N, C-alpha and C positions, 0 to 999 in steps of 0.2 A: 504493500500500500504506500509506503514511504517513497518507493521508487516511482510509482505512478504519479503521486502528488508532486514530487520533485520534477519529473518530466513536464507535467502540466504547468508548473511555475516557470520553467525555462521557456516553454513555447509561448506562454502569455507575455513574458517579458520581451522575447524576440519580436513578437507581433507588435508590441508598442514601439520598439526601436526602429523597426522597418517603417512604421507609420511616421515616426519623427523624421526619418531620412527622406521619405517620399513627399512630405508636406511641402507645398510651394511656399516661397518666401512671402511675408506679409506685403500687401499692396501699399506702395508708397507714392503712387501717382495721384495727382490732384483729381478732385471729383470731376467726372466728365460732364459736358453740357449736352442737353437734349437737342438733337438736330433733326428730328423727324416728328411727324404727327402721331399721336397715340390715342387709341380707343381703350379707355380704362374701365373694365367691367368689375363691379363690386357687388357680389351677392350679399344680401342683407336680410337674414331671416330672424335673428334674435337680437334686437337692439340693446346695446349697453352704453353707458356713458362714454367709455373709451371709443367705441365704434362710431358714435355720433360725432365725437370730436375729430376723429380721423377723417370722416367724410365731409366735415365742414372746414378742413384746412384749405388754404389757398392752393390752387392748382397751377403747376408750371405752364408757361405758354405752350400752346399746341396740344394740350391734353384735354380730351373730352371724356368726362366721367359720367358713366351711366350706372345708376343704382338699381339693382334688381331685387324687388321685394313685393310681397303680397299685400302691402299696406303703404300708405303715403308716408314717406320719411319726414322727420321734423323739418321745419322751414329753414333751419340753419344749414342743412346738408346742401352741398354744392352740386351742380351738374343736373343731368336729366334723371327722371324717374321712369322706369319701365315696369308696369305691373307684371309680375311673374310669380306663378304659384304652381310649379311643376309637380306632376304626379309621380315622377320617376323615383326609383329607390334611392339614388344619389341626387339629392336636391341641388347641390352645388353644380354638378354637371348639367342637371336639368335647366337651371337658371342660365348657365352659359350657353347651352345649345339653343335655347329659345332666343336669347339676345343675338347670337350670331346669325340666326335665321330671320331676325326682325329688324335689327338696327342697320341702316345703310352705312357702308364704309367706303371711304375715298382715299385709298392708298395708305391708310393708317395701320400701324403695327398694333396688334391686339395684345393687351396685358390684362390678366385677371388677378385680382388681389382680394384676399379675405378682408373684411371690414376692420378687423382688429390690427392689421398691418399698417404701420405709418409709412405712407408712400412719399418719397422725396424725388426731386429731379435727378439727383445722383443715382438713386436706386433704379429709376426707370431707364436712365441712359446706360447703366451697366448691364441691365437685363436685355435691352434692345440691341446693343452692339453685336453680340454673337449671332442673333437672329438675322440681322442685316448682312452678316458675313456668311450666312448659309446654314446655321444651326437650326435643327428642327424644333428645339425647345431650350429655353434658358430659365433656370430657377435661381432664387437667392437663398443662401443659408440663413435660417432663422437665428436671431440673437435676442433672447428674452432679456428684459431690462426692468429695473424697479422692484426686485425681489425684496419682500419685507418679512416673510415667514419661512419656516423650514421647507414647506412644500415648494415655494417659489425658488428658494436657493437650490433645492434638489433638481427642479426642472431646468434651471439655468445651468447648473453643473452638468446635467446630462447632455444638453444641447450645445453647450459652449466649451466644456472642459474635459470631455471623455471621447472615446472612440466613436461615440454616437453623434458627435458634432458633424455636420454635413460636409465641412471641408476635410475632415478626416475620412469620412466615408467615401468622398470623391477621390481622395488620394489613394485609397486602397481598393477602388472599384475594379472588379473583374467581370466584364460583360456590361450589361445595362446599369448605369449609375443609379444609386439611390438618390432620390430628389425629394424636396419639400414642396408641396403644392400650395403653400400659403400665398405665394406670388409667382406668377409664371408669365413669360413672354412666349407667345405661340407663333411658330412659323407655319407656312402653308400645310406641311405634312401633319403637324399637331392639330391644326384646325380641321383637317379631314378626318383624323382619328377620334377626336374628342366626342362627337355625337354617338359613337358606338359604345361609349362607356357610361351611359345614363343609368345602367343597373349594375354598376361595378363600384364597390368600395375600394379605396386605395387607388383612385384614378391616376394619381401622380406616378406611382410605381408602374402601373400597367401602361400608361402613356410612354414612360421612359423605355419600358421593355419593347413595346411595339415599334417605336421610332428607331431604337438601336437595331432591332431585327431587320429594319428596312434600310439600314446603312446611314441613318441620319445622326448627326452629333447632338448629344444632350449636354448642354453647357451649364456651368455654375457661375453665377454673377460675381463680380469683384466686390460688391458692396453687400452688406447684410440687410436682411429684412427685420426691422426692429419691431418686436412684439412685446406685449406686457406680460411680466411674470406675476399675474394677478393673484391676489390673496385668495387662498383656497385651503381646504383641508387636505391632509395627506391622503385620505381615502379617495378624494376626487382626483388627485394627481395620479394615484395608482390606477384608477379606472381609465383615465386618459391614456396612459402609456400601455395599459393592458390592451386597449383597442388597437394600438399600433402593433403590438405583438401578434394579435389575431390577424391583422392585415398582412403582416410579414409572413405568417404561416400560410395564408391563402395564396400570396403572390410569389414568395421566394421560399418554398418549403425546405430547400437544401441549405439555405442560410439560417433558418430558424434555430437549429442547435448551436450555432456559433455565438448566440447571446450569452449563455452561461459559460461556454468553453473559452471564449476569447474576449468578449465585450464586458462581461461583469463577473469575473471569477475572483476578484481580489479578496473580498470578505470571507467567503468560505475557505479559500486556500490559506489565508493568514490565520484563520481560526484553527484549522487543522494543524498548521505548523506550530502554533502556540500549544495546542493540546498534546502534540506528539513529543515536544521537548527536544526535537532534533535540531542541533545547531546548524546542520546543512540546510534543512527546510526553513529555519528562521532567517538564515542568510539570504536564501533565494526569495523569501517573502519580502524581505527588506529591499532587495534589488527591484522587485516588482513595484513596491510602493514608490521608490525613487523614480523609476521610469515613468510611471503614470502621473506623478507630480510634475515631472519635466514636460510631459505631454500637455498637461493642464496649463502650465505657464506658457508653453509654445503656442497654444491655441488662443488664449485670451489674456496673456500678460500676467505679470506677477502682482498678487495682492494677498492680503491676509486670507481671503476666502479661497484662494487657489489651493491652499493646503488641505481644505476639507470639502469644498463643493463637489470636486470630482468624485470623491468617495460617496457622498450623499447621492449623487447622480447614478453611480453604479448600483448602490443599494436599491434605489427606486426602480431601476431597470430590472434587477434580479427578482425583486418581489413581484413586479408586474409580469415577468416571464412565467414565474411559478403560478401566478393567478390565471394566466391565459391557458395553462395546461388543463385546467379543470372546467373551463367555460367552452360551450359549444357555439352559442349565438352571441352576436354583438348587440349591445344596447347603445344606440346612437340617436341623440336628439329625441329622447322619449319614445323611440321606436325599437322594437326587437327585430333584428335582422338575422336570417339564416344565411351563412356564407358557404359557398362551394368553391372548388378549385378555380383559380384565376380571379378570385375576388367577386364573383357574381353573387348578387344578393337578392333576397326576396323577403318581403315583410311578413313576420310571423304574427298571426292574429292574437 
């Protein structure tokens, strides 16, 4: 058993050092300017104060914002309102598909962004540049901000300071990249594929897979999508990441076991090393801790939170993975969904 755990510790540590080696250098170029017209689609199903604020922010020149909602948005919201109440299993894709079939476009690049994402000119320009260069899709890595409680810090740690940060996932991608669908610039091929995903959960992963299979590049933007690390209970955070694990199992079943093996093994391995009393295992566990702390600093810079947020993020990921093992259906926006291979969903009465 000690030999197995020792080998596991070595593999997990090497995985981290390979990621560190493959990470691209931090961007040091100035924020790009937006040089083309943009159609910005904003699905808006459940209004919150943060979402209303984001939708009421001033828009960069050349950006036409269309809010997609089954109700009239508050008067402070900028742009156009399109009544949209899709019956599809995936309401977000339903909103976007309806808008793309309804809203006239005149050479505009289509960007879709969740309402809780703060959209800036720099973010839009960095998303659009790869699409104008021929990429089928470009997404931005999410960066939660404003964490005030343990759940918020754990979510920020997971998405900004661990192997589950999307810039780390992109660096280690083999095949279709893992992408975040919070904000996406859609090329012609993505616009063609998107309507076929109205009954698919994890539309971002499936869109990436289909575009990659067709030979289209799936790019990651230079600038982050700023999202709120909203105050919530640990239980709500676990439920959120558990859904991600269920989506991963449906779309990337071969990668699903990598979560405990490579992405979140530190706590169980360190616990076993301490229980065993083996000086070799303790030394290997210390090496794993140091390598993952180095990754945390490399991804998001040094701060006092860098020393523990990554560990909280790993713990959240591991608990959510275990939780996903015992769940069959996905509960999403007050609906119970049965999920089959490829992420196809149907509403369970």
